[in-house]
Each structure stands twice: as structure tokens, then as C-alpha cells.
N, C-alpha and C positions, 0 to 999 in steps of 0.2 A: 515201590510206591510207599510214601509216608503213611503210617498208620497211627493217627492220633485219636481214633475213635474205635468202637467195637461193633461187631455185628451181633453181639450178645450183650444184653443188659442185665446187670447183676444186682441181686438183692441180698445183702449180708444179713445174717440172722443173729449176729453177736453184738449188736449195737448196745452202748451203755444203758444200763437199767434206768437210770435217772437222767433224762435229758435236761439240758440247760437252755431254756427258751431264748436267751439272748447271747448264747455263745457265738463268737465270731470266727472260731477256728476249731479244728478237732482237738488241738492241744487244750483249749479251754474246757472241752467236754471232760477230758481226763482229770481235770482238777477237782471235779465234783462227783465223778463216777468212774467206772472201768468197764471194759467189755465183758459180756457174759462168758461163762466157762465154755469149753468145748462141748461138754455134755449138754448144757442148757441150749447151746446153739443148735446142736443136732436135734434135740427134742422139738425146738421151734420149727426147724426145717421140715421135719417129718409132719408136724401139725399143719404146715402150709400145704404140703403135698396131699395130705389126707382131706383137707377142706377145699382144696383148689382155690384158695383165696389168700391175698395179702390184705391184712386188716389195717385200716386207716387209724393208726394209733399215735401218730406224731403230729405236733403242731409247733409253730415258732412265732416269735414276736418280730414284727416288722414295723418299726416306728411305734405308733400307738395301736396298731392293728395286730391282733392275734389271728393267725391263719386258721382256716378250717382244718379238720383232721385229715391227714393225708398218708399215703404209702408212697414209697419211692424205689427207684432203681438207679443204677449208676452206669454211665457210658464209659467204662474203663477198659482198655485193651488187656487181654489176659496176662501179659507179661508184667503189667503194673499192679495187679491185684495185691501182690505181696506188700506193697507200700501202705496198704490200708488196714492190714490185719491188726496192727497195734491199737487201732481205734474201734474196729468193727468185728474182730474175731476171724476165724479161719474156716467158716462155713458160709457158703453162698449158693443161691439158686439162680441160674441164668435163663433168661427168657429170649425168645426170638425177637429180632428188631421190629418186625412188622406189627406184632400185637402191641408192643410198647408205643410205637408211633400212632397207633389207632386210639389209645386210651390215655396216654400220658402227655405232658408238655415239658419241654426243657426249662430248667430254672434260670432266671435272670439274676446274676450275681451283682450286687451293688456294694461298692466300697463303704466302709464305716465313715460316717460324717459326710457322705456325698450329698450335694445339694438336692438331688432327686428325692432323697428321703423326706426332706422338709417341704419341698414344693409340690410334689405330685402324689407321693404315697400316702400322705395324710388325708387325701381326698377320697379314699376308698376306691382306688383304681380297680377296674374289673379283673386285672391280672395280678393283683397284689398277693394272692395266695401262692403265686409262683415266683416270688422274689425272695432272695436269701441275702442277708447282709453278712459280709465276711471281711476279714483282714487280708489285704493283698500284700502285706509286707511282714509276714511272720518269719522266724528263722527256719531255714531249710525247706521253705515252701509248704509249710503245714497250714494250708488254707483250704477252705471248703471249695474254692474255685476249681481245684484239680479233680474234684469228685465228679464233675459233669453230671449232676443229678437231673433225673427226669421224675416228675411228680404227678400223682393223681389225687384229687380231692375225693374222699370216699374210698370204700373197699374196691379191690380189683379181683374180679372173678376170672379165672383162666381155665383153659382146657388142658388136658394132658399133652396134647400135641403142641402147645405153646412153649413147653419147657425144652430148652436146648442143651443144657449141661448143668452139672452140679459139682461143686468143689467142697471137699470135707477133709478134716484131719485124716492122716494115713490110716489110723486104726478103725475108721468108720466107713471105709470104702465098700467093703463086702456087705456091711449092714444096709447101706443105701442101694447097692446093686440088687440085693435080695428083695428089699421093699419095692423097688420099681418093677421087678419081675412079677412079684406076687400080686401087685395092684394093677397089672396090665398097662403100664406105661410103655410108650414106644421103645423098641429095642435100640434105636440109634441115639438115645440120650447118653452122653458121655458122663461118667462119674470119675472125676479126677482127684488124685491125692494132693494134699497141700504141698508135699515134697516136689511134685511136678511144677507147681506154681513157683516155688522158690528157685527151681533150677531152670525155668524157662528163659 
């Protein structure tokens, strides 16, 4: 069976420090910033686990509208995570699909200069916070479209049983396994090394 979606929704913790509100591709993000270090990404991941929350700290420009602050996950199959590390780092927390479907909505990707931007989105459409403008013709497919983002306006509070898996750089696997055990997370949460992602 073709798998172009995932049963685990991933939240990378190494996103560039300084986002670009009007960036139309991940490549444009890298022109103004760079992903966080592995150490900072792990620190953020642990903070998320400790607080059981994804903080709505992102916003974007859609036409004249600035979206509300949101948090997001991505519907990317495990084998394709490696393609996104140069933009978002090598640490990610994976959530079970059911909890994401309950609280998040998939993003609608709109091509740059599409007529929809001028005709509809300027009218403060009720779903405008879930629209993302992107370049559909960048070199090597570096477009936001391939991220298959799911977005929630406001913070996302989750329970320990909503976590399905964690991916971290190889040297941090034992640290995360110890943290999960000491904080009574379910034993069936997989902690995978980035090396496994690269070899999948």
C-alpha cells in the first residue's frame, strides 16, 4: 500500500530562531536564520515533555492578514523525516494521529500570486489562519507543500499517552529514555536515533 501520510504527527524542535513571516519556502527561511543546535533542540524537547504543552509561538503573513499564534505538527512518513533536518534540526516529538485530528486542522497551501489571495483571503476568511502561501516551483522540491502541516491556533496541551515516539541525535537517546522512565511516560514510546532515520 502506498504510504504518503503518517500515523504519527511530528513536531520538530529545531526550527530556525528567527522566522520570516513572508517566507514562501524553507530555503527562504535559511537565508535569514538557521536551525537551532542539537543541544538547544533537545532542551526544547525536554521542556515540551515537562510542560506537556506545545506553545503557540509562530505566526505568518497571509496577504494583509497576520495569522493568530499557532503550534504545528507535520504529517510526514518516518522515512522522509531526514529530508527536513537541514531546515528544522534532528530532534522531533511524534504524537498519535487521533489526538492531532481532534485539535489541529490541515493547512491549505496556496501558490504565490494565486487569485485566491486577492479575491477571498483579503476578506478575513474564517479559515485564513490555516492558509500557507508557498512556492510550488522551487529547485529540488524545497517547498512548504511537502511538509503537510497541521496547525492549531493557541497552545496544545497533551497527555503522556498522546506521545507515540521521539527522534533525537544518537548521543541523546539514552538521556531521553532515562527522562521518560523517570517521569512515568508509557514504556511503549519509541526513542529512535537519528541514524535510524537516515538509514530507514
